[in-house]
LOLUM-603392 format. One record per residue (C-alpha): residue number from 1; residue in three letters; x, y, z. Coordinates in nm, 4 decimals. Layout:
BEGIN
{NUM, "ALA", {X, Y, Z}}
...
***
This chain:
BEGIN
{1, "MET", {-4.0272, -5.4986, 1.2234}}
{2, "PRO", {-4.2694, -5.7274, 1.4104}}
{3, "HIS", {-4.1323, -5.8359, 1.7474}}
{4, "ALA", {-4.2472, -6.1132, 1.9820}}
{5, "PHE", {-4.1660, -6.0896, 2.3546}}
{6, "ASP", {-4.1042, -6.3917, 2.5729}}
{7, "SER", {-4.4439, -6.4759, 2.7197}}
{8, "THR", {-4.3180, -6.4408, 3.0783}}
{9, "ILE", {-4.1971, -6.0789, 3.0707}}
{10, "LEU", {-4.5183, -5.8828, 3.0095}}
{11, "ARG", {-4.6442, -5.8631, 3.3681}}
{12, "GLU", {-4.9527, -5.6979, 3.5129}}
{13, "TYR", {-4.7740, -5.3891, 3.6475}}
{14, "ASP", {-4.4461, -5.3779, 3.4557}}
{15, "ILE", {-4.2215, -5.5640, 3.2113}}
{16, "ARG", {-3.9570, -5.7825, 3.3737}}
{17, "GLY", {-3.7336, -6.0765, 3.2880}}
{18, "ILE", {-3.3919, -6.2410, 3.3152}}
{19, "VAL", {-3.1380, -6.0631, 3.0965}}
{20, "GLY", {-2.9931, -6.2935, 2.8335}}
{21, "LYS", {-3.2635, -6.5571, 2.8874}}
{22, "THR", {-3.6045, -6.3923, 2.8580}}
{23, "LEU", {-3.5088, -6.0257, 2.8166}}
{24, "PHE", {-3.2762, -5.8738, 2.5561}}
{25, "ALA", {-3.1743, -5.5367, 2.4132}}
{26, "ALA", {-3.3993, -5.6099, 2.1149}}
{27, "ASP", {-3.6933, -5.6184, 2.3556}}
{28, "ALA", {-3.6004, -5.2746, 2.4886}}
{29, "ARG", {-3.5855, -5.1394, 2.1333}}
{30, "ALA", {-3.9270, -5.2888, 2.0551}}
{31, "ILE", {-4.0747, -5.1498, 2.3775}}
{32, "GLY", {-3.9611, -4.8022, 2.2777}}
{33, "ALA", {-4.1105, -4.8298, 1.9286}}
{34, "ALA", {-4.4397, -4.9804, 2.0495}}
{35, "PHE", {-4.4762, -4.7260, 2.3317}}
{36, "ALA", {-4.4162, -4.4457, 2.0814}}
{37, "ALA", {-4.6935, -4.5843, 1.8602}}
{38, "MET", {-4.9355, -4.5693, 2.1545}}
{39, "LEU", {-4.8728, -4.2013, 2.2295}}
{40, "PRO", {-5.1044, -3.9322, 2.0906}}
{41, "ALA", {-5.0044, -3.7835, 1.7565}}
{42, "GLY", {-4.8120, -3.4582, 1.7522}}
{43, "HIS", {-4.5009, -3.3286, 1.9221}}
{44, "ARG", {-4.4163, -3.6188, 2.1522}}
{45, "LYS", {-4.1505, -3.6555, 2.4227}}
{46, "VAL", {-4.0694, -3.9331, 2.6689}}
{47, "ALA", {-3.8391, -3.9244, 2.9724}}
{48, "THR", {-3.6136, -4.2255, 3.0322}}
{49, "GLY", {-3.4063, -4.3295, 3.3316}}
{50, "TYR", {-3.2247, -4.6381, 3.4585}}
{51, "ASP", {-3.1241, -4.7987, 3.7869}}
{52, "GLY", {-2.7836, -4.9255, 3.9000}}
{53, "ARG", {-2.7959, -5.2750, 3.7523}}
{54, "LEU", {-2.5047, -5.3704, 3.5316}}
{55, "THR", {-2.7339, -5.4310, 3.2329}}
{56, "SER", {-2.9380, -5.1128, 3.2681}}
{57, "PRO", {-2.7244, -4.8751, 3.0565}}
{58, "GLU", {-2.7372, -5.1095, 2.7556}}
{59, "LEU", {-3.1124, -5.1585, 2.7869}}
{60, "GLU", {-3.1762, -4.7859, 2.8283}}
{61, "ALA", {-2.9686, -4.7108, 2.5174}}
{62, "ALA", {-3.1700, -4.9638, 2.3162}}
{63, "LEU", {-3.4933, -4.8204, 2.4548}}
{64, "VAL", {-3.3889, -4.4731, 2.3396}}
{65, "GLU", {-3.3122, -4.6133, 1.9928}}
{66, "GLY", {-3.6637, -4.7547, 1.9717}}
{67, "LEU", {-3.8257, -4.4307, 2.0828}}
{68, "THR", {-3.6253, -4.1970, 1.8626}}
{69, "GLY", {-3.6503, -4.4334, 1.5667}}
{70, "ALA", {-4.0271, -4.3926, 1.5929}}
{71, "GLY", {-3.9937, -4.0151, 1.5861}}
{72, "VAL", {-4.0318, -3.9515, 1.9592}}
{73, "GLY", {-3.8085, -3.7045, 2.1409}}
{74, "VAL", {-3.6331, -3.8414, 2.4471}}
{75, "VAL", {-3.5302, -3.6641, 2.7667}}
{76, "ARG", {-3.2688, -3.8829, 2.9347}}
{77, "VAL", {-3.2506, -3.8205, 3.3100}}
{78, "GLY", {-2.9786, -4.0767, 3.3734}}
{79, "ARG", {-2.9169, -4.3121, 3.6628}}
{80, "GLY", {-3.1260, -4.2893, 3.9754}}
{81, "PRO", {-3.4285, -4.4364, 4.1545}}
{82, "THR", {-3.7598, -4.5047, 3.9843}}
{83, "PRO", {-3.9350, -4.2204, 4.1727}}
{84, "MET", {-3.6851, -3.9767, 4.0203}}
{85, "LEU", {-3.8086, -4.0839, 3.6768}}
{86, "TYR", {-4.1683, -4.0471, 3.7986}}
{87, "TYR", {-4.0783, -3.6973, 3.9214}}
{88, "ALA", {-3.9337, -3.6113, 3.5795}}
{89, "ALA", {-4.2466, -3.7409, 3.4059}}
{90, "ALA", {-4.4647, -3.5319, 3.6384}}
{91, "THR", {-4.2696, -3.2059, 3.6162}}
{92, "LEU", {-4.1082, -3.1918, 3.2708}}
{93, "ASP", {-4.2831, -3.1227, 2.9421}}
{94, "VAL", {-4.3118, -3.4896, 2.8421}}
{95, "ASP", {-4.5939, -3.7249, 2.7461}}
{96, "GLY", {-4.4680, -4.0211, 2.9437}}
{97, "GLY", {-4.1739, -4.1910, 3.1082}}
{98, "ILE", {-3.9995, -4.5280, 3.1022}}
{99, "MET", {-3.7687, -4.6497, 3.3782}}
{100, "VAL", {-3.5255, -4.9341, 3.3152}}
{101, "THR", {-3.5219, -5.1253, 3.6438}}
{102, "GLY", {-3.5297, -5.4749, 3.7850}}
{103, "SER", {-3.6954, -5.3361, 4.0989}}
{104, "HIS", {-3.6225, -5.5679, 4.3955}}
{105, "ASN", {-3.5422, -5.8760, 4.1859}}
{106, "PRO", {-3.2008, -6.0511, 4.1847}}
{107, "PRO", {-2.9124, -5.8973, 3.9858}}
{108, "ASP", {-2.9707, -6.0995, 3.6683}}
{109, "TYR", {-3.3217, -5.9530, 3.6279}}
{110, "ASN", {-3.4142, -5.6252, 3.4653}}
{111, "GLY", {-3.7229, -5.4615, 3.3233}}
{112, "PHE", {-3.9294, -5.1505, 3.2604}}
{113, "LYS", {-4.1822, -4.9409, 3.4543}}
{114, "LEU", {-4.3911, -4.7062, 3.2425}}
{115, "VAL", {-4.6156, -4.4014, 3.2808}}
{116, "ALA", {-4.8145, -4.2266, 3.0071}}
{117, "GLY", {-5.0120, -3.9049, 3.0204}}
{118, "GLY", {-4.9597, -3.8744, 3.3946}}
{119, "ARG", {-5.1174, -4.2158, 3.4609}}
{120, "PRO", {-4.9678, -4.5574, 3.5382}}
{121, "PHE", {-4.9243, -4.7815, 3.2352}}
{122, "TYR", {-5.0230, -5.1370, 3.3300}}
{123, "GLY", {-5.2564, -5.4300, 3.2717}}
{124, "THR", {-5.4386, -5.3917, 2.9416}}
{125, "ALA", {-5.1958, -5.1215, 2.8268}}
{126, "ILE", {-4.8973, -5.3562, 2.8671}}
{127, "ARG", {-5.0802, -5.6297, 2.6787}}
{128, "GLN", {-5.1614, -5.3832, 2.4011}}
{129, "LEU", {-4.7955, -5.2828, 2.3869}}
{130, "GLY", {-4.7079, -5.6465, 2.3217}}
{131, "GLU", {-4.9706, -5.6644, 2.0487}}
{132, "ARG", {-4.8394, -5.3428, 1.8905}}
{133, "ALA", {-4.4883, -5.4832, 1.8782}}
{134, "LEU", {-4.6068, -5.8084, 1.7216}}
{135, "ALA", {-4.8218, -5.6312, 1.4629}}
{136, "ALA", {-4.5606, -5.3698, 1.3666}}
{137, "VAL", {-4.5269, -5.3192, 0.9921}}
{138, "GLU", {-4.2833, -5.1209, 0.7819}}
{139, "THR", {-4.3980, -4.7603, 0.7397}}
{140, "ALA", {-4.2683, -4.4587, 0.5563}}
{141, "SER", {-3.9439, -4.3219, 0.6917}}
{142, "THR", {-3.9969, -4.1140, 1.0076}}
{143, "PRO", {-3.7534, -3.8360, 1.1045}}
{144, "PRO", {-3.5708, -3.9507, 1.4190}}
{145, "GLY", {-3.6672, -3.7954, 1.7471}}
{146, "THR", {-3.4326, -3.5643, 1.9313}}
{147, "ILE", {-3.2318, -3.6576, 2.2405}}
{148, "GLU", {-3.1827, -3.4250, 2.5385}}
{149, "ASN", {-2.9759, -3.5115, 2.8463}}
{150, "ARG", {-3.1372, -3.3542, 3.1521}}
{151, "HIS", {-2.9886, -3.3664, 3.5029}}
{152, "VAL", {-3.2889, -3.3688, 3.7367}}
{153, "MET", {-3.1356, -3.5250, 4.0474}}
{154, "ASP", {-3.0531, -3.1963, 4.2187}}
{155, "ASP", {-3.4051, -3.0618, 4.1626}}
{156, "TYR", {-3.5525, -3.3913, 4.2789}}
{157, "VAL", {-3.3501, -3.3951, 4.6017}}
{158, "ARG", {-3.4404, -3.0326, 4.6745}}
{159, "ARG", {-3.8066, -3.1252, 4.6247}}
{160, "LEU", {-3.7700, -3.4127, 4.8710}}
{161, "ALA", {-3.6006, -3.1963, 5.1326}}
{162, "ARG", {-3.8572, -2.9174, 5.0941}}
{163, "ASP", {-4.1263, -3.1148, 5.2759}}
{164, "TYR", {-3.9175, -3.1967, 5.5818}}
{165, "ASP", {-4.0900, -3.0232, 5.8731}}
{166, "GLY", {-3.9253, -3.1659, 6.1827}}
{167, "VAL", {-3.7968, -2.9630, 6.4776}}
{168, "ARG", {-3.6009, -3.2171, 6.6819}}
{169, "PRO", {-3.2867, -3.3543, 6.5105}}
{170, "LEU", {-3.2715, -3.7331, 6.4857}}
{171, "HIS", {-2.9998, -3.9974, 6.4687}}
{172, "VAL", {-3.0812, -4.2113, 6.1645}}
{173, "ALA", {-2.9216, -4.5117, 5.9943}}
{174, "TRP", {-2.9929, -4.5515, 5.6222}}
{175, "ASP", {-2.9323, -4.8777, 5.4333}}
{176, "VAL", {-2.9420, -4.8092, 5.0614}}
{177, "GLY", {-2.8567, -5.1741, 4.9850}}
{178, "ASN", {-2.6277, -5.0647, 4.6961}}
{179, "GLY", {-2.9462, -4.9707, 4.5116}}
{180, "ALA", {-3.0351, -4.6802, 4.2868}}
{181, "THR", {-3.1131, -4.4363, 4.5715}}
{182, "GLY", {-2.7449, -4.4154, 4.6715}}
{183, "GLU", {-2.6562, -4.0726, 4.5326}}
{184, "VAL", {-2.9983, -3.9286, 4.6223}}
{185, "VAL", {-2.9666, -4.0351, 4.9866}}
{186, "GLN", {-2.6116, -3.8999, 5.0081}}
{187, "GLN", {-2.7296, -3.5588, 4.8841}}
{188, "LEU", {-3.0473, -3.5579, 5.0911}}
{189, "THR", {-2.8866, -3.6430, 5.4249}}
{190, "ARG", {-2.6462, -3.3506, 5.3848}}
{191, "MET", {-2.9537, -3.1243, 5.3726}}
{192, "LEU", {-3.1342, -3.2724, 5.6735}}
{193, "PRO", {-3.0610, -3.1926, 6.0396}}
{194, "GLY", {-2.9373, -3.4598, 6.2768}}
{195, "CYS", {-2.6794, -3.7357, 6.2492}}
{196, "HIS", {-2.6986, -3.9771, 5.9577}}
{197, "VAL", {-2.5213, -4.3109, 5.9226}}
{198, "LEU", {-2.5145, -4.4417, 5.5646}}
{199, "LEU", {-2.4757, -4.8094, 5.4803}}
{200, "ASN", {-2.4107, -4.9570, 5.1357}}
{201, "GLU", {-2.4608, -4.6165, 4.9748}}
{202, "THR", {-2.2413, -4.6962, 4.6731}}
{203, "ILE", {-2.4574, -4.8016, 4.3794}}
{204, "ASP", {-2.3556, -5.1530, 4.2735}}
{205, "GLY", {-2.5857, -5.3665, 4.0594}}
{206, "ARG", {-2.4357, -5.6862, 4.2000}}
{207, "PHE", {-2.5809, -5.5974, 4.5454}}
{208, "PRO", {-2.2770, -5.7311, 4.7345}}
{209, "ALA", {-2.3995, -5.6482, 5.0869}}
{210, "HIS", {-2.7403, -5.8162, 5.0722}}
{211, "HIS", {-3.0426, -5.8422, 4.8487}}
{212, "PRO", {-3.2261, -5.5049, 4.8389}}
{213, "ASP", {-3.5755, -5.6105, 4.9443}}
{214, "PRO", {-3.6739, -5.4518, 5.2779}}
{215, "THR", {-3.9780, -5.6770, 5.3241}}
{216, "VAL", {-3.7470, -5.9739, 5.3977}}
{217, "PRO", {-3.6273, -5.9656, 5.7614}}
{218, "GLU", {-3.2796, -6.1052, 5.6900}}
{219, "ASN", {-3.2144, -5.8126, 5.4563}}
{220, "LEU", {-3.2619, -5.5745, 5.7513}}
{221, "VAL", {-3.0118, -5.7412, 5.9863}}
{222, "GLN", {-2.7238, -5.5106, 5.8917}}
{223, "LEU", {-2.9486, -5.2082, 5.9481}}
{224, "GLN", {-3.0637, -5.3405, 6.2853}}
{225, "GLN", {-2.7014, -5.3926, 6.3890}}
{226, "ALA", {-2.6092, -5.0380, 6.2851}}
{227, "VAL", {-2.9050, -4.8899, 6.4774}}
{228, "ALA", {-2.7946, -5.0743, 6.7928}}
{229, "ARG", {-2.4236, -4.9980, 6.7470}}
{230, "GLU", {-2.4718, -4.6272, 6.6735}}
{231, "GLY", {-2.7578, -4.5662, 6.9168}}
{232, "CYS", {-2.9900, -4.4482, 6.6391}}
{233, "ASP", {-3.3503, -4.3394, 6.6814}}
{234, "LEU", {-3.4489, -4.5507, 6.3811}}
{235, "GLY", {-3.3232, -4.7156, 6.0643}}
{236, "ILE", {-3.4524, -4.6812, 5.7081}}
{237, "ALA", {-3.3970, -4.9173, 5.4142}}
{238, "PHE", {-3.4929, -4.9121, 5.0468}}
{239, "ASP", {-3.5391, -5.1676, 4.7731}}
{240, "GLY", {-3.3277, -5.1743, 4.4572}}
{241, "ASP", {-3.5080, -4.8924, 4.2760}}
{242, "GLY", {-3.6318, -4.6834, 4.5670}}
{243, "ASP", {-4.0084, -4.7194, 4.5508}}
{244, "ARG", {-4.0416, -4.9419, 4.8609}}
{245, "ILE", {-3.9372, -4.8619, 5.2170}}
{246, "GLY", {-3.8435, -5.0640, 5.5230}}
{247, "VAL", {-3.8169, -4.9185, 5.8754}}
{248, "VAL", {-3.6844, -5.0435, 6.2108}}
{249, "ASP", {-3.7169, -4.8673, 6.5469}}
{250, "ALA", {-3.4421, -4.8050, 6.8052}}
{251, "GLN", {-3.4920, -5.1561, 6.9427}}
{252, "GLY", {-3.4474, -5.3079, 6.5974}}
{253, "ARG", {-3.8132, -5.4024, 6.5633}}
{254, "ILE", {-3.9420, -5.3992, 6.2071}}
{255, "PHE", {-4.2208, -5.1558, 6.1231}}
{256, "TRP", {-4.4219, -5.3387, 5.8573}}
{257, "GLY", {-4.6045, -5.1456, 5.5870}}
{258, "ASP", {-4.9394, -5.1403, 5.7667}}
{259, "GLN", {-4.7827, -5.0309, 6.0961}}
{260, "LEU", {-4.5972, -4.7489, 5.9217}}
{261, "MET", {-4.9238, -4.6457, 5.7586}}
{262, "MET", {-5.0822, -4.5980, 6.1035}}
{263, "VAL", {-4.8139, -4.3403, 6.1903}}
{264, "LEU", {-4.8411, -4.1608, 5.8577}}
{265, "ALA", {-5.2213, -4.1686, 5.8471}}
{266, "GLN", {-5.2563, -3.9992, 6.1854}}
{267, "ASP", {-5.0447, -3.7076, 6.0650}}
{268, "VAL", {-5.2240, -3.6789, 5.7294}}
{269, "LEU", {-5.5716, -3.6988, 5.8812}}
{270, "ALA", {-5.4859, -3.4131, 6.1170}}
{271, "GLN", {-5.4604, -3.1986, 5.8022}}
{272, "HIS", {-5.7361, -3.3715, 5.6023}}
{273, "PRO", {-6.0116, -3.4758, 5.8458}}
{274, "GLY", {-6.2453, -3.7382, 5.7063}}
{275, "ALA", {-6.0258, -3.8134, 5.4046}}
{276, "PRO", {-6.0137, -4.1590, 5.2446}}
{277, "ILE", {-5.6974, -4.3566, 5.3220}}
{278, "LEU", {-5.6211, -4.6592, 5.1014}}
{279, "ALA", {-5.4531, -4.9837, 5.2054}}
{280, "ASP", {-5.4228, -5.3182, 5.0330}}
{281, "ILE", {-5.6107, -5.6313, 5.1249}}
{282, "LYS", {-5.3059, -5.7835, 5.2967}}
{283, "ALA", {-5.2953, -5.5087, 5.5610}}
{284, "SER", {-5.3876, -5.5652, 5.9245}}
{285, "GLN", {-5.7455, -5.5081, 6.0318}}
{286, "VAL", {-5.5916, -5.2876, 6.2988}}
{287, "LEU", {-5.4921, -5.0373, 6.0290}}
{288, "PHE", {-5.8455, -5.0095, 5.8905}}
{289, "ASP", {-5.9881, -4.9797, 6.2416}}
{290, "GLU", {-5.7313, -4.7142, 6.3369}}
{291, "ILE", {-5.8044, -4.5066, 6.0253}}
{292, "ALA", {-6.1729, -4.5087, 6.1177}}
{293, "ARG", {-6.0963, -4.4282, 6.4829}}
{294, "MET", {-5.8892, -4.1285, 6.3717}}
{295, "GLY", {-6.1816, -3.9994, 6.1648}}
{296, "GLY", {-6.0686, -4.1154, 5.8218}}
{297, "GLN", {-6.2413, -4.3349, 5.5666}}
{298, "PRO", {-6.0597, -4.6701, 5.5407}}
{299, "VAL", {-6.0651, -4.8093, 5.1864}}
{300, "MET", {-5.9541, -5.1686, 5.1289}}
{301, "MET", {-5.7936, -5.2177, 4.7872}}
{302, "ALA", {-5.6608, -5.4949, 4.5695}}
{303, "THR", {-5.2836, -5.5331, 4.5879}}
{304, "GLY", {-5.0894, -5.3570, 4.3104}}
{305, "HIS", {-4.8996, -5.0281, 4.3044}}
{306, "SER", {-5.0494, -4.9221, 3.9697}}
{307, "LEU", {-5.4012, -4.9847, 4.0999}}
{308, "MET", {-5.3245, -4.7720, 4.4053}}
{309, "LYS", {-5.2027, -4.4793, 4.1937}}
{310, "GLU", {-5.5137, -4.4932, 3.9766}}
{311, "ARG", {-5.7484, -4.5045, 4.2754}}
{312, "ILE", {-5.5729, -4.2197, 4.4585}}
{313, "ALA", {-5.6356, -3.9938, 4.1613}}
{314, "GLU", {-5.9958, -4.1102, 4.1215}}
{315, "ILE", {-6.1114, -4.0413, 4.4782}}
{316, "GLY", {-5.8644, -3.7743, 4.5891}}
{317, "ALA", {-5.7048, -3.9786, 4.8664}}
{318, "PRO", {-5.4068, -3.8058, 5.0312}}
{319, "LEU", {-5.2350, -4.1313, 5.1350}}
{320, "ALA", {-5.2240, -4.4985, 5.0380}}
{321, "GLY", {-5.0008, -4.7910, 5.1218}}
{322, "GLU", {-4.9274, -5.1585, 5.0783}}
{323, "MET", {-4.7761, -5.4239, 5.3027}}
{324, "SER", {-4.4936, -5.4467, 5.0481}}
{325, "GLY", {-4.3686, -5.1001, 5.1477}}
{326, "HIS", {-4.5096, -4.9145, 4.8459}}
{327, "ILE", {-4.6489, -4.5958, 5.0069}}
{328, "PHE", {-4.8096, -4.3137, 4.8096}}
{329, "PHE", {-4.8399, -3.9517, 4.9198}}
{330, "ALA", {-5.0763, -3.7224, 4.7326}}
{331, "ASP", {-5.0721, -3.4858, 5.0316}}
{332, "ARG", {-4.8180, -3.2173, 4.9274}}
{333, "TYR", {-4.6735, -3.4589, 4.6682}}
{334, "TYR", {-4.7529, -3.6260, 4.3359}}
{335, "GLY", {-4.9342, -3.9474, 4.4340}}
{336, "PHE", {-4.6684, -4.1960, 4.3248}}
{337, "ASP", {-4.4733, -4.4397, 4.5410}}
{338, "ASP", {-4.1508, -4.2734, 4.6522}}
{339, "ALA", {-3.9746, -4.4410, 4.9444}}
{340, "VAL", {-3.7257, -4.1588, 5.0023}}
{341, "TYR", {-4.0106, -3.9073, 5.0207}}
{342, "VAL", {-4.1891, -4.1334, 5.2693}}
{343, "ALA", {-3.8707, -4.1330, 5.4783}}
{344, "VAL", {-3.8659, -3.7512, 5.4756}}
{345, "ARG", {-4.2284, -3.7340, 5.5911}}
{346, "LEU", {-4.1674, -3.9936, 5.8635}}
{347, "LEU", {-3.8646, -3.8046, 5.9937}}
{348, "GLY", {-4.0725, -3.4869, 5.9951}}
{349, "ILE", {-4.3415, -3.6530, 6.2053}}
{350, "LEU", {-4.0872, -3.7888, 6.4542}}
{351, "GLY", {-3.9014, -3.4572, 6.4592}}
{352, "ARG", {-4.2217, -3.2806, 6.5684}}
{353, "SER", {-4.3153, -3.5411, 6.8274}}
{354, "ASP", {-4.2022, -3.5915, 7.1856}}
{355, "ARG", {-4.2442, -3.9685, 7.1343}}
{356, "SER", {-3.9852, -4.1942, 6.9792}}
{357, "LEU", {-4.0720, -4.4411, 6.7066}}
{358, "ALA", {-4.0176, -4.7204, 6.9606}}
{359, "ALA", {-4.2680, -4.5574, 7.1986}}
{360, "ILE", {-4.5176, -4.5244, 6.9140}}
{361, "ARG", {-4.4665, -4.8937, 6.8385}}
{362, "ASP", {-4.5318, -4.9834, 7.2025}}
{363, "GLY", {-4.8637, -4.7977, 7.1807}}
{364, "LEU", {-4.9965, -4.9812, 6.8753}}
{365, "PRO", {-5.2729, -5.2395, 6.9260}}
{366, "THR", {-5.1329, -5.5899, 6.9685}}
{367, "VAL", {-5.2258, -5.8740, 6.7352}}
{368, "VAL", {-5.0548, -6.1955, 6.6273}}
{369, "ASN", {-5.0230, -6.2833, 6.2635}}
{370, "THR", {-4.8389, -6.4913, 6.0121}}
{371, "PRO", {-4.5887, -6.3362, 5.7753}}
{372, "GLU", {-4.6925, -6.3208, 5.4123}}
{373, "LEU", {-4.6895, -6.6857, 5.3039}}
{374, "ARG", {-4.5948, -6.7402, 4.9384}}
{375, "PHE", {-4.6029, -7.0957, 4.8034}}
{376, "PRO", {-4.5750, -7.2394, 4.4514}}
{377, "CYS", {-4.8823, -7.2885, 4.2365}}
{378, "ASP", {-4.8715, -7.3157, 3.8592}}
{379, "ASP", {-4.9779, -7.0075, 3.6619}}
{380, "THR", {-5.2445, -7.2171, 3.4902}}
{381, "ARG", {-5.3915, -7.3221, 3.8258}}
{382, "LYS", {-5.3422, -7.0399, 4.0805}}
{383, "PHE", {-5.6472, -6.8273, 3.9907}}
{384, "ALA", {-5.8652, -7.1386, 3.9618}}
{385, "VAL", {-5.7712, -7.2456, 4.3158}}
{386, "VAL", {-5.8762, -6.9067, 4.4540}}
{387, "ALA", {-6.2017, -6.9211, 4.2563}}
{388, "GLU", {-6.2802, -7.2681, 4.3935}}
{389, "VAL", {-6.2137, -7.1575, 4.7507}}
{390, "ARG", {-6.4265, -6.8469, 4.7000}}
{391, "ALA", {-6.7187, -7.0508, 4.5630}}
{392, "ARG", {-6.7142, -7.2926, 4.8563}}
{393, "LEU", {-6.6961, -7.0070, 5.1081}}
{394, "ARG", {-6.9830, -6.8246, 4.9435}}
{395, "GLN", {-7.1940, -7.1398, 4.9522}}
{396, "ALA", {-7.1135, -7.1816, 5.3226}}
{397, "GLY", {-7.2194, -6.8217, 5.3942}}
{398, "ALA", {-6.8772, -6.7029, 5.5118}}
{399, "GLU", {-6.8209, -6.3344, 5.5871}}
{400, "MET", {-6.5670, -6.2397, 5.3233}}
{401, "THR", {-6.4267, -5.9722, 5.0933}}
{402, "ASP", {-6.3454, -6.0828, 4.7390}}
{403, "ILE", {-6.1925, -5.7747, 4.5766}}
{404, "ASP", {-5.8562, -5.9522, 4.5347}}
{405, "GLY", {-5.8758, -6.3202, 4.6125}}
{406, "VAL", {-6.0668, -6.3873, 4.9356}}
{407, "ARG", {-6.0317, -6.2315, 5.2799}}
{408, "VAL", {-6.2407, -6.4190, 5.5357}}
{409, "ARG", {-6.3396, -6.2663, 5.8689}}
{410, "THR", {-6.4320, -6.4780, 6.1717}}
{411, "ALA", {-6.4676, -6.4250, 6.5452}}
{412, "ASP", {-6.0945, -6.5001, 6.5779}}
{413, "GLY", {-5.9732, -6.2521, 6.3148}}
{414, "TRP", {-5.9178, -6.2980, 5.9410}}
{415, "TRP", {-5.7310, -6.4977, 5.6807}}
{416, "LEU", {-5.6455, -6.4161, 5.3204}}
{417, "LEU", {-5.5795, -6.6154, 5.0042}}
{418, "ARG", {-5.4922, -6.4555, 4.6701}}
{419, "ALA", {-5.3027, -6.5371, 4.3526}}
{420, "SER", {-4.9923, -6.3331, 4.2748}}
{421, "ASN", {-5.0204, -6.1226, 3.9600}}
{422, "THR", {-4.6470, -6.1420, 3.8949}}
{423, "GLN", {-4.5317, -6.4903, 4.0017}}
{424, "ASP", {-4.6566, -6.8492, 3.9895}}
{425, "VAL", {-4.7449, -6.8492, 4.3592}}
{426, "LEU", {-5.0403, -6.8279, 4.5934}}
{427, "VAL", {-5.0240, -6.5750, 4.8774}}
{428, "ALA", {-5.1803, -6.6296, 5.2195}}
{429, "ARG", {-5.1871, -6.4480, 5.5520}}
{430, "ALA", {-5.3785, -6.4737, 5.8812}}
{431, "GLU", {-5.4224, -6.2472, 6.1846}}
{432, "ALA", {-5.5864, -6.2999, 6.5239}}
{433, "MET", {-5.5931, -6.1503, 6.8716}}
{434, "ASP", {-5.4064, -6.4452, 7.0262}}
{435, "GLU", {-5.2097, -6.7564, 6.9310}}
{436, "ALA", {-5.5029, -6.9916, 6.9851}}
{437, "GLY", {-5.7187, -6.7902, 6.7439}}
{438, "LEU", {-5.4355, -6.7790, 6.4919}}
{439, "GLY", {-5.4090, -7.1561, 6.5073}}
{440, "ARG", {-5.7778, -7.1926, 6.4283}}
{441, "LEU", {-5.7509, -6.9506, 6.1364}}
{442, "LYS", {-5.4529, -7.1363, 5.9916}}
{443, "GLN", {-5.6459, -7.4617, 6.0204}}
{444, "GLN", {-5.9405, -7.3106, 5.8296}}
{445, "LEU", {-5.7047, -7.1853, 5.5611}}
{446, "ALA", {-5.5353, -7.5252, 5.5331}}
{447, "GLU", {-5.8728, -7.7000, 5.4978}}
{448, "ALA", {-5.9875, -7.4535, 5.2312}}
{449, "LEU", {-5.6716, -7.5207, 5.0290}}
{450, "ALA", {-5.6783, -7.8962, 5.0829}}
{451, "ALA", {-6.0235, -7.9141, 4.9207}}
{452, "SER", {-5.8549, -7.7861, 4.6025}}
{453, "GLY", {-5.5610, -8.0229, 4.6322}}
{454, "VAL", {-5.3144, -7.7649, 4.7644}}
{455, "ALA", {-5.1141, -7.8041, 5.0856}}
{456, "LEU", {-5.0486, -7.5024, 5.3094}}
{457, "PRO", {-4.6729, -7.4861, 5.3862}}
{458, "SER", {-4.5729, -7.5609, 5.7442}}
***
């Protein structure tokens, strides 16, 4: 039967909405049927998984109905983090995978992340899925696909632990945030040396402790307190579905995505001299400069985890990362964003080093910057504002990069303006060597926005 989705749920990189308002079980069923129609003909199988949200089991069951009703076999891997589903899709005999997850959104959200043929399923493919669902017509009866329940968690955890290569045991606090990595982290920490303090490890889709988004400082307070109380070497946090990581050092200082990438890149480049290392346009200039200093090829990318995965495969990059905490290892791993795997590699680096994470932080180049500024701008206007700013800058002869919005470089540093692909907001950031330079950059950004009738938030 033809099916129309709410216009807000088909996003650039996934499908996501508010359950009972913009997202329903009927949508999950239609996603399964439409995805099945987009797979190559022949013996077809799809892996499915779901996170710990209260609505995820119902949506996964409806998804399976849609897939099997279209004649596709389903391998159900059960509850766990999104990277566990990615692992299943990469290692089992399947043609694709669909994860039911609301990612780092509030509890009333849910959605779907998809892979097909070993590649991320996003952008045009998601739009085509919507068109397939809307154009669906009655066809001759198709024999239902088979269903197989496959427990992959133990294999997945063993695969994670296999790449730990530390020597010195560490004292680590882990904040799972009641998210989908709970059981994985419990199993993994029993296999790793050292002392491990687990916080909020019970999976609970209501997220009673705090919201599971490690890019928001207030969500890391409990972890920082545990690190101080227990005398830990570091603390590690995950988002709701385990594809984004947050890290704090022994002093409770947050290691942002670009700072963490500096630590990881040095280790990877020691094994892959001259290799390309990818980072998104929001990352510090220090990261790109450090990659070059260490002998790598810094590659600035548009923001978007699906774009990163595509580009890694295209150019053979061993490592990529975003400010949001999505980090991708193709060195010894599969090239998808797996926060628990990133934690294992980080612990290995620290376990082979005579320097603590805090000492490494003290040695990083010092800059001053704004946090990521996100402010409302209507979906019908946000891209136009960026285009107007870009046109004026180009006319003025500014030194800029325009691969994803505009990133303007001056003698003081740089500032960025881009439109979010997933929300009705504009995103801005600025970085300089000192506070005076940062003030000048913020003033330039404010003036650029004001010319398009938009005020920069104070």
